[in-house]
C-alpha positions as protocol buffer text, in pm:
chain_id: "A"
residue {
  index: 1
  type: MET
  ca { x: 13193 y: 4315 z: 9715 }
}
residue {
  index: 2
  type: GLN
  ca { x: 13521 y: 4136 z: 9790 }
}
residue {
  index: 3
  type: PHE
  ca { x: 13692 y: 4119 z: 10129 }
}
residue {
  index: 4
  type: ALA
  ca { x: 14024 y: 3982 z: 10250 }
}
residue {
  index: 5
  type: SER
  ca { x: 14034 y: 3660 z: 10449 }
}
residue {
  index: 6
  type: HIS
  ca { x: 14195 y: 3768 z: 10776 }
}
residue {
  index: 7
  type: CYS
  ca { x: 14182 y: 4053 z: 11026 }
}
residue {
  index: 8
  type: VAL
  ca { x: 14358 y: 4367 z: 10907 }
}
residue {
  index: 9
  type: ARG
  ca { x: 14272 y: 4586 z: 11207 }
}
residue {
  index: 10
  type: LEU
  ca { x: 14519 y: 4441 z: 11455 }
}
residue {
  index: 11
  type: ASP
  ca { x: 14627 y: 4791 z: 11559 }
}
residue {
  index: 12
  type: ASP
  ca { x: 14277 y: 4846 z: 11699 }
}
residue {
  index: 13
  type: GLU
  ca { x: 14306 y: 4562 z: 11948 }
}
residue {
  index: 14
  type: VAL
  ca { x: 14265 y: 4668 z: 12311 }
}
residue {
  index: 15
  type: THR
  ca { x: 14522 y: 4494 z: 12528 }
}
residue {
  index: 16
  type: ARG
  ca { x: 14460 y: 4680 z: 12851 }
}
residue {
  index: 17
  type: LEU
  ca { x: 14153 y: 4852 z: 12993 }
}
residue {
  index: 18
  type: PRO
  ca { x: 14197 y: 5096 z: 13285 }
}
residue {
  index: 19
  type: GLY
  ca { x: 14004 y: 4989 z: 13590 }
}
residue {
  index: 20
  type: LEU
  ca { x: 13970 y: 4624 z: 13487 }
}
residue {
  index: 21
  type: GLU
  ca { x: 14172 y: 4388 z: 13703 }
}
residue {
  index: 22
  type: GLU
  ca { x: 13997 y: 4062 z: 13612 }
}
residue {
  index: 23
  type: PRO
  ca { x: 14141 y: 3849 z: 13330 }
}
residue {
  index: 24
  type: ILE
  ca { x: 13929 y: 3809 z: 13017 }
}
residue {
  index: 25
  type: ASN
  ca { x: 13902 y: 3518 z: 12775 }
}
residue {
  index: 26
  type: PHE
  ca { x: 13817 y: 3714 z: 12459 }
}
residue {
  index: 27
  type: ARG
  ca { x: 13967 y: 3978 z: 12231 }
}
residue {
  index: 28
  type: HIS
  ca { x: 13820 y: 4322 z: 12179 }
}
residue {
  index: 29
  type: PHE
  ca { x: 13893 y: 4610 z: 11944 }
}
residue {
  index: 30
  type: SER
  ca { x: 13818 y: 4982 z: 11934 }
}
residue {
  index: 31
  type: GLY
  ca { x: 13871 y: 5236 z: 11658 }
}
residue {
  index: 32
  type: PHE
  ca { x: 13699 y: 5424 z: 11379 }
}
residue {
  index: 33
  type: LEU
  ca { x: 13509 y: 5311 z: 11071 }
}
residue {
  index: 34
  type: GLN
  ca { x: 13475 y: 5511 z: 10751 }
}
residue {
  index: 35
  type: ALA
  ca { x: 13123 y: 5641 z: 10694 }
}
residue {
  index: 36
  type: GLY
  ca { x: 13007 y: 5887 z: 10428 }
}
residue {
  index: 37
  type: GLY
  ca { x: 13224 y: 6184 z: 10332 }
}
residue {
  index: 38
  type: THR
  ca { x: 13465 y: 6280 z: 10607 }
}
residue {
  index: 39
  type: ARG
  ca { x: 13265 y: 6114 z: 10884 }
}
residue {
  index: 40
  type: LYS
  ca { x: 13421 y: 5852 z: 11111 }
}
residue {
  index: 41
  type: LEU
  ca { x: 13210 y: 5634 z: 11338 }
}
residue {
  index: 42
  type: HIS
  ca { x: 13363 y: 5495 z: 11654 }
}
residue {
  index: 43
  type: TYR
  ca { x: 13322 y: 5124 z: 11716 }
}
residue {
  index: 44
  type: TRP
  ca { x: 13399 y: 4881 z: 11996 }
}
residue {
  index: 45
  type: PHE
  ca { x: 13397 y: 4517 z: 11890 }
}
residue {
  index: 46
  type: VAL
  ca { x: 13402 y: 4235 z: 12144 }
}
residue {
  index: 47
  type: GLU
  ca { x: 13454 y: 3879 z: 12028 }
}
residue {
  index: 48
  type: SER
  ca { x: 13244 y: 3594 z: 12160 }
}
residue {
  index: 49
  type: GLN
  ca { x: 13361 y: 3416 z: 12473 }
}
residue {
  index: 50
  type: ARG
  ca { x: 13235 y: 3088 z: 12331 }
}
residue {
  index: 51
  type: SER
  ca { x: 13338 y: 3049 z: 11966 }
}
residue {
  index: 52
  type: PRO
  ca { x: 13416 y: 3367 z: 11769 }
}
residue {
  index: 53
  type: LYS
  ca { x: 13451 y: 3170 z: 11447 }
}
residue {
  index: 54
  type: ASP
  ca { x: 13105 y: 3010 z: 11471 }
}
residue {
  index: 55
  type: ASP
  ca { x: 12894 y: 3250 z: 11677 }
}
residue {
  index: 56
  type: PRO
  ca { x: 12688 y: 3525 z: 11511 }
}
residue {
  index: 57
  type: VAL
  ca { x: 12792 y: 3887 z: 11476 }
}
residue {
  index: 58
  type: VAL
  ca { x: 12546 y: 4131 z: 11633 }
}
residue {
  index: 59
  type: VAL
  ca { x: 12565 y: 4507 z: 11580 }
}
residue {
  index: 60
  type: TRP
  ca { x: 12418 y: 4716 z: 11861 }
}
residue {
  index: 61
  type: LEU
  ca { x: 12279 y: 5069 z: 11819 }
}
residue {
  index: 62
  type: ASN
  ca { x: 12166 y: 5277 z: 12115 }
}
residue {
  index: 63
  type: GLY
  ca { x: 11891 y: 5527 z: 12049 }
}
residue {
  index: 64
  type: GLY
  ca { x: 11826 y: 5883 z: 12152 }
}
residue {
  index: 65
  type: PRO
  ca { x: 11892 y: 6001 z: 11895 }
}
residue {
  index: 66
  type: GLY
  ca { x: 12224 y: 6102 z: 12043 }
}
residue {
  index: 67
  type: CYS
  ca { x: 12287 y: 5817 z: 12287 }
}
residue {
  index: 68
  type: SER
  ca { x: 12628 y: 5653 z: 12276 }
}
residue {
  index: 69
  type: SER
  ca { x: 12638 y: 5278 z: 12221 }
}
residue {
  index: 70
  type: VAL
  ca { x: 12923 y: 5270 z: 12472 }
}
residue {
  index: 71
  type: LEU
  ca { x: 12642 y: 5325 z: 12722 }
}
residue {
  index: 72
  type: GLY
  ca { x: 12496 y: 4994 z: 12608 }
}
residue {
  index: 73
  type: LEU
  ca { x: 12835 y: 4830 z: 12640 }
}
residue {
  index: 74
  type: LEU
  ca { x: 12918 y: 4959 z: 12989 }
}
residue {
  index: 75
  type: THR
  ca { x: 12572 y: 4951 z: 13151 }
}
residue {
  index: 76
  type: GLU
  ca { x: 12357 y: 4702 z: 12960 }
}
residue {
  index: 77
  type: LEU
  ca { x: 12465 y: 4413 z: 12737 }
}
residue {
  index: 78
  type: GLY
  ca { x: 12842 y: 4452 z: 12714 }
}
residue {
  index: 79
  type: PRO
  ca { x: 13107 y: 4245 z: 12890 }
}
residue {
  index: 80
  type: PHE
  ca { x: 13232 y: 4534 z: 13106 }
}
residue {
  index: 81
  type: HIS
  ca { x: 13024 y: 4720 z: 13363 }
}
residue {
  index: 82
  type: VAL
  ca { x: 13123 y: 5017 z: 13577 }
}
residue {
  index: 83
  type: THR
  ca { x: 13116 y: 4983 z: 13955 }
}
residue {
  index: 84
  type: ASN
  ca { x: 12918 y: 5224 z: 14171 }
}
residue {
  index: 85
  type: ASN
  ca { x: 13228 y: 5425 z: 14255 }
}
residue {
  index: 86
  type: ASN
  ca { x: 13283 y: 5483 z: 13879 }
}
residue {
  index: 87
  type: ASP
  ca { x: 13655 y: 5409 z: 13888 }
}
residue {
  index: 88
  type: THR
  ca { x: 13673 y: 5033 z: 13829 }
}
residue {
  index: 89
  type: LEU
  ca { x: 13518 y: 4779 z: 13596 }
}
residue {
  index: 90
  type: TYR
  ca { x: 13381 y: 4431 z: 13652 }
}
residue {
  index: 91
  type: LEU
  ca { x: 13275 y: 4154 z: 13415 }
}
residue {
  index: 92
  type: ASN
  ca { x: 12905 y: 4128 z: 13332 }
}
residue {
  index: 93
  type: PRO
  ca { x: 12791 y: 3766 z: 13376 }
}
residue {
  index: 94
  type: TYR
  ca { x: 12499 y: 3827 z: 13137 }
}
residue {
  index: 95
  type: SER
  ca { x: 12694 y: 3985 z: 12853 }
}
residue {
  index: 96
  type: TRP
  ca { x: 12574 y: 3914 z: 12502 }
}
residue {
  index: 97
  type: ASN
  ca { x: 12928 y: 3823 z: 12406 }
}
residue {
  index: 98
  type: LYS
  ca { x: 12884 y: 3504 z: 12605 }
}
residue {
  index: 99
  type: VAL
  ca { x: 12724 y: 3368 z: 12285 }
}
residue {
  index: 100
  type: ALA
  ca { x: 12788 y: 3629 z: 12013 }
}
residue {
  index: 101
  type: ASN
  ca { x: 13042 y: 3866 z: 11866 }
}
residue {
  index: 102
  type: VAL
  ca { x: 12904 y: 4214 z: 11940 }
}
residue {
  index: 103
  type: LEU
  ca { x: 12980 y: 4532 z: 11747 }
}
residue {
  index: 104
  type: PHE
  ca { x: 12889 y: 4851 z: 11935 }
}
residue {
  index: 105
  type: LEU
  ca { x: 12858 y: 5139 z: 11688 }
}
residue {
  index: 106
  type: GLU
  ca { x: 12829 y: 5507 z: 11787 }
}
residue {
  index: 107
  type: ALA
  ca { x: 12609 y: 5692 z: 11539 }
}
residue {
  index: 108
  type: PRO
  ca { x: 12551 y: 5939 z: 11390 }
}
residue {
  index: 109
  type: ALA
  ca { x: 12872 y: 6144 z: 11370 }
}
residue {
  index: 110
  type: GLY
  ca { x: 12885 y: 6371 z: 11673 }
}
residue {
  index: 111
  type: VAL
  ca { x: 12769 y: 6099 z: 11912 }
}
residue {
  index: 112
  type: GLY
  ca { x: 13027 y: 5970 z: 12156 }
}
residue {
  index: 113
  type: PHE
  ca { x: 13368 y: 5954 z: 11990 }
}
residue {
  index: 114
  type: SER
  ca { x: 13229 y: 5960 z: 11634 }
}
residue {
  index: 115
  type: TYR
  ca { x: 13317 y: 6274 z: 11442 }
}
residue {
  index: 116
  type: ASP
  ca { x: 13331 y: 6459 z: 11112 }
}
residue {
  index: 117
  type: THR
  ca { x: 13661 y: 6620 z: 11018 }
}
residue {
  index: 118
  type: SER
  ca { x: 13491 y: 6885 z: 10806 }
}
residue {
  index: 119
  type: SER
  ca { x: 13261 y: 7007 z: 11085 }
}
residue {
  index: 120
  type: PRO
  ca { x: 13418 y: 6917 z: 11419 }
}
residue {
  index: 121
  type: SER
  ca { x: 13198 y: 7140 z: 11634 }
}
residue {
  index: 122
  type: PHE
  ca { x: 12856 y: 7130 z: 11465 }
}
residue {
  index: 123
  type: TYR
  ca { x: 12660 y: 6837 z: 11327 }
}
residue {
  index: 124
  type: VAL
  ca { x: 12339 y: 6815 z: 11127 }
}
residue {
  index: 125
  type: SER
  ca { x: 12195 y: 6474 z: 11043 }
}
residue {
  index: 126
  type: ASN
  ca { x: 11874 y: 6291 z: 10961 }
}
residue {
  index: 127
  type: ASP
  ca { x: 11753 y: 5932 z: 10954 }
}
residue {
  index: 128
  type: GLU
  ca { x: 11845 y: 5866 z: 10590 }
}
residue {
  index: 129
  type: LYS
  ca { x: 12196 y: 6004 z: 10630 }
}
residue {
  index: 130
  type: THR
  ca { x: 12245 y: 5808 z: 10951 }
}
residue {
  index: 131
  type: ALA
  ca { x: 12131 y: 5483 z: 10786 }
}
residue {
  index: 132
  type: ASP
  ca { x: 12366 y: 5539 z: 10492 }
}
residue {
  index: 133
  type: ASP
  ca { x: 12657 y: 5614 z: 10726 }
}
residue {
  index: 134
  type: ASN
  ca { x: 12583 y: 5308 z: 10938 }
}
residue {
  index: 135
  type: TYR
  ca { x: 12579 y: 5092 z: 10627 }
}
residue {
  index: 136
  type: LEU
  ca { x: 12910 y: 5229 z: 10499 }
}
residue {
  index: 137
  type: ALA
  ca { x: 13064 y: 5181 z: 10844 }
}
residue {
  index: 138
  type: LEU
  ca { x: 12939 y: 4823 z: 10842 }
}
residue {
  index: 139
  type: LEU
  ca { x: 13111 y: 4757 z: 10511 }
}
residue {
  index: 140
  type: ASP
  ca { x: 13431 y: 4907 z: 10650 }
}
residue {
  index: 141
  type: PHE
  ca { x: 13402 y: 4682 z: 10954 }
}
residue {
  index: 142
  type: PHE
  ca { x: 13391 y: 4370 z: 10739 }
}
residue {
  index: 143
  type: ARG
  ca { x: 13685 y: 4498 z: 10537 }
}
residue {
  index: 144
  type: GLY
  ca { x: 13877 y: 4513 z: 10862 }
}
residue {
  index: 145
  type: PHE
  ca { x: 13739 y: 4185 z: 11001 }
}
residue {
  index: 146
  type: PRO
  ca { x: 13670 y: 3974 z: 10689 }
}
residue {
  index: 147
  type: GLU
  ca { x: 13694 y: 3648 z: 10882 }
}
residue {
  index: 148
  type: PHE
  ca { x: 13354 y: 3730 z: 11035 }
}
residue {
  index: 149
  type: LEU
  ca { x: 13177 y: 3787 z: 10704 }
}
residue {
  index: 150
  type: PRO
  ca { x: 13048 y: 3424 z: 10678 }
}
residue {
  index: 151
  type: ASN
  ca { x: 12900 y: 3439 z: 11029 }
}
residue {
  index: 152
  type: GLU
  ca { x: 12529 y: 3490 z: 11079 }
}
residue {
  index: 153
  type: PHE
  ca { x: 12462 y: 3861 z: 11120 }
}
residue {
  index: 154
  type: TYR
  ca { x: 12195 y: 4040 z: 11324 }
}
residue {
  index: 155
  type: ILE
  ca { x: 12113 y: 4409 z: 11365 }
}
residue {
  index: 156
  type: SER
  ca { x: 11986 y: 4517 z: 11707 }
}
residue {
  index: 157
  type: GLY
  ca { x: 11909 y: 4828 z: 11908 }
}
residue {
  index: 158
  type: GLU
  ca { x: 11678 y: 5002 z: 12151 }
}
residue {
  index: 159
  type: SER
  ca { x: 11479 y: 5325 z: 12184 }
}
residue {
  index: 160
  type: TYR
  ca { x: 11539 y: 5528 z: 11866 }
}
residue {
  index: 161
  type: GLY
  ca { x: 11696 y: 5208 z: 11738 }
}
residue {
  index: 162
  type: GLY
  ca { x: 11336 y: 5142 z: 11638 }
}
residue {
  index: 163
  type: ILE
  ca { x: 11421 y: 5376 z: 11349 }
}
residue {
  index: 164
  type: TYR
  ca { x: 11792 y: 5303 z: 11307 }
}
residue {
  index: 165
  type: VAL
  ca { x: 11764 y: 4923 z: 11300 }
}
residue {
  index: 166
  type: PRO
  ca { x: 11501 y: 4865 z: 11026 }
}
residue {
  index: 167
  type: MET
  ca { x: 11649 y: 5140 z: 10807 }
}
residue {
  index: 168
  type: LEU
  ca { x: 11995 y: 4983 z: 10826 }
}
residue {
  index: 169
  type: THR
  ca { x: 11843 y: 4639 z: 10770 }
}
residue {
  index: 170
  type: GLU
  ca { x: 11674 y: 4762 z: 10453 }
}
residue {
  index: 171
  type: ARG
  ca { x: 12006 y: 4882 z: 10315 }
}
residue {
  index: 172
  type: VAL
  ca { x: 12181 y: 4555 z: 10391 }
}
residue {
  index: 173
  type: LEU
  ca { x: 11899 y: 4364 z: 10222 }
}
residue {
  index: 174
  type: LYS
  ca { x: 11876 y: 4574 z: 9907 }
}
residue {
  index: 175
  type: ARG
  ca { x: 12241 y: 4652 z: 9832 }
}
residue {
  index: 176
  type: ASP
  ca { x: 12521 y: 4445 z: 9686 }
}
residue {
  index: 177
  type: ASN
  ca { x: 12717 y: 4283 z: 9968 }
}
residue {
  index: 178
  type: ASN
  ca { x: 12798 y: 3939 z: 10105 }
}
residue {
  index: 179
  type: ILE
  ca { x: 12667 y: 4005 z: 10454 }
}
residue {
  index: 180
  type: ASN
  ca { x: 12496 y: 3696 z: 10596 }
}
residue {
  index: 181
  type: LEU
  ca { x: 12196 y: 3883 z: 10739 }
}
residue {
  index: 182
  type: LYS
  ca { x: 11962 y: 3660 z: 10939 }
}
residue {
  index: 183
  type: GLY
  ca { x: 11740 y: 3908 z: 11122 }
}
residue {
  index: 184
  type: TYR
  ca { x: 11703 y: 4210 z: 11343 }
}
residue {
  index: 185
  type: THR
  ca { x: 11568 y: 4285 z: 11688 }
}
residue {
  index: 186
  type: VAL
  ca { x: 11451 y: 4601 z: 11863 }
}
residue {
  index: 187
  type: GLY
  ca { x: 11389 y: 4649 z: 12234 }
}
residue {
  index: 188
  type: ASN
  ca { x: 11159 y: 4924 z: 12361 }
}
residue {
  index: 189
  type: GLY
  ca { x: 11164 y: 5071 z: 12013 }
}
residue {
  index: 190
  type: ALA
  ca { x: 11053 y: 5422 z: 11921 }
}
residue {
  index: 191
  type: LEU
  ca { x: 10853 y: 5366 z: 11604 }
}
residue {
  index: 192
  type: ASP
  ca { x: 10602 y: 5653 z: 11599 }
}
residue {
  index: 193
  type: PHE
  ca { x: 10627 y: 5942 z: 11843 }
}
residue {
  index: 194
  type: SER
  ca { x: 10272 y: 6064 z: 11793 }
}
residue {
  index: 195
  type: GLU
  ca { x: 10128 y: 5720 z: 11871 }
}
residue {
  index: 196
  type: ARG
  ca { x: 10362 y: 5681 z: 12166 }
}
residue {
  index: 197
  type: ALA
  ca { x: 10256 y: 6016 z: 12312 }
}
residue {
  index: 198
  type: MET
  ca { x: 9890 y: 5918 z: 12289 }
}
residue {
  index: 199
  type: GLY
  ca { x: 9969 y: 5575 z: 12429 }
}
residue {
  index: 200
  type: LEU
  ca { x: 10124 y: 5729 z: 12740 }
}
residue {
  index: 201
  type: ILE
  ca { x: 9787 y: 5879 z: 12829 }
}
residue {
  index: 202
  type: PHE
  ca { x: 9624 y: 5535 z: 12840 }
}
residue {
  index: 203
  type: PHE
  ca { x: 9930 y: 5377 z: 13003 }
}
residue {
  index: 204
  type: GLY
  ca { x: 9906 y: 5622 z: 13292 }
}
residue {
  index: 205
  type: TYR
  ca { x: 9533 y: 5565 z: 13330 }
}
residue {
  index: 206
  type: TYR
  ca { x: 9545 y: 5185 z: 13329 }
}
residue {
  index: 207
  type: HIS
  ca { x: 9839 y: 5183 z: 13571 }
}
residue {
  index: 208
  type: GLY
  ca { x: 9661 y: 5407 z: 13819 }
}
residue {
  index: 209
  type: LEU
  ca { x: 9880 y: 5714 z: 13774 }
}
residue {
  index: 210
  type: TRP
  ca { x: 9576 y: 5937 z: 13712 }
}
residue {
  index: 211
  type: GLY
  ca { x: 9200 y: 5901 z: 13700 }
}
residue {
  index: 212
  type: LEU
  ca { x: 8934 y: 5906 z: 13432 }
}
residue {
  index: 213
  type: GLY
  ca { x: 8882 y: 6281 z: 13459 }
}
residue {
  index: 214
  type: THR
  ca { x: 9248 y: 6358 z: 13397 }
}
residue {
  index: 215
  type: THR
  ca { x: 9259 y: 6107 z: 13112 }
}
residue {
  index: 216
  type: THR
  ca { x: 8957 y: 6269 z: 12948 }
}
residue {
  index: 217
  type: SER
  ca { x: 9118 y: 6611 z: 12987 }
}
residue {
  index: 218
  type: PHE
  ca { x: 9439 y: 6486 z: 12828 }
}
residue {
  index: 219
  type: LEU
  ca { x: 9251 y: 6342 z: 12532 }
}
residue {
  index: 220
  type: GLU
  ca { x: 9048 y: 6658 z: 12484 }
}
residue {
  index: 221
  type: THR
  ca { x: 9351 y: 6886 z: 12483 }
}
residue {
  index: 222
  type: ALA
  ca { x: 9589 y: 6661 z: 12291 }
}
residue {
  index: 223
  type: SER
  ca { x: 9648 y: 6775 z: 11934 }
}
residue {
  index: 224
  type: SER
  ca { x: 9858 y: 6657 z: 11643 }
}
residue {
  index: 225
  type: SER
  ca { x: 10078 y: 6964 z: 11674 }
}
residue {
  index: 226
  type: LEU
  ca { x: 10151 y: 6870 z: 12034 }
}
residue {
  index: 227
  type: VAL
  ca { x: 10254 y: 6512 z: 11971 }
}
residue {
  index: 228
  type: THR
  ca { x: 10452 y: 6547 z: 11649 }
}
residue {
  index: 229
  type: THR
  ca { x: 10704 y: 6806 z: 11764 }
}
residue {
  index: 230
  type: THR
  ca { x: 10949 y: 6528 z: 11850 }
}
residue {
  index: 231
  type: ASP
  ca { x: 11026 y: 6443 z: 11489 }
}
residue {
  index: 232
  type: PHE
  ca { x: 11397 y: 6373 z: 11530 }
}
residue {
  index: 233
  type: GLY
  ca { x: 11415 y: 6263 z: 11167 }
}
residue {
  index: 234
  type: ASP
  ca { x: 11385 y: 6625 z: 11055 }
}
residue {
  index: 235
  type: SER
  ca { x: 11728 y: 6767 z: 10971 }
}
residue {
  index: 236
  type: VAL
  ca { x: 11615 y: 7103 z: 11112 }
}
residue {
  index: 237
  type: CYS
  ca { x: 11627 y: 6938 z: 11454 }
}
residue {
  index: 238
  type: GLY
  ca { x: 12005 y: 6934 z: 11429 }
}
residue {
  index: 239
  type: GLN
  ca { x: 12009 y: 7312 z: 11399 }
}
residue {
  index: 240
  type: ASP
  ca { x: 11810 y: 7386 z: 11713 }
}
């Protein structure tokens, strides 16, 4: 896959952010990336404060499913955080863009500002469709920012990102592209809901939240039907 050699998404550059009075020493961009069909995924890309040309590119995916990655930007690892009064912003001294270029991607369509022009009020998705859309959006990102294609690239996320991240990584690895993938990372990842549900029983016991009798009762009454009803990968979930 061939890309241009310079940024072609200059119209997406954010030159002013309401509520932010402090000066910043980096560029950032916000817009939409083409996913599958008529779906558009919203992105917010913040360049590194250190060396955009040399520092890695990291894509960040919040979980849920259904959580906006703008949440990650404004409350976790992004350069801007919201003050307690919710009407001003301040700079996060621990932002990941101190050492990396960070791409915050809102997925699937229907999350945050991401949308589908063919079904603006109702969305049905599944893990495979989301992974395909994330991959196509990633390709569109590098078409718009080809100067970052040689940079080391990492895929990261949290919560249901335990599903999103490895599935997107697999597509980057197996398909024809020039992406310089170096690794992926998941924090507090949701990998298997049935195992997690059972694990909570033991977590509560060993942390003193309940005693042996309650733990035994939980284990006796727990069933596979109880702990597998949170299968968000099922497309039927989107219709409930």
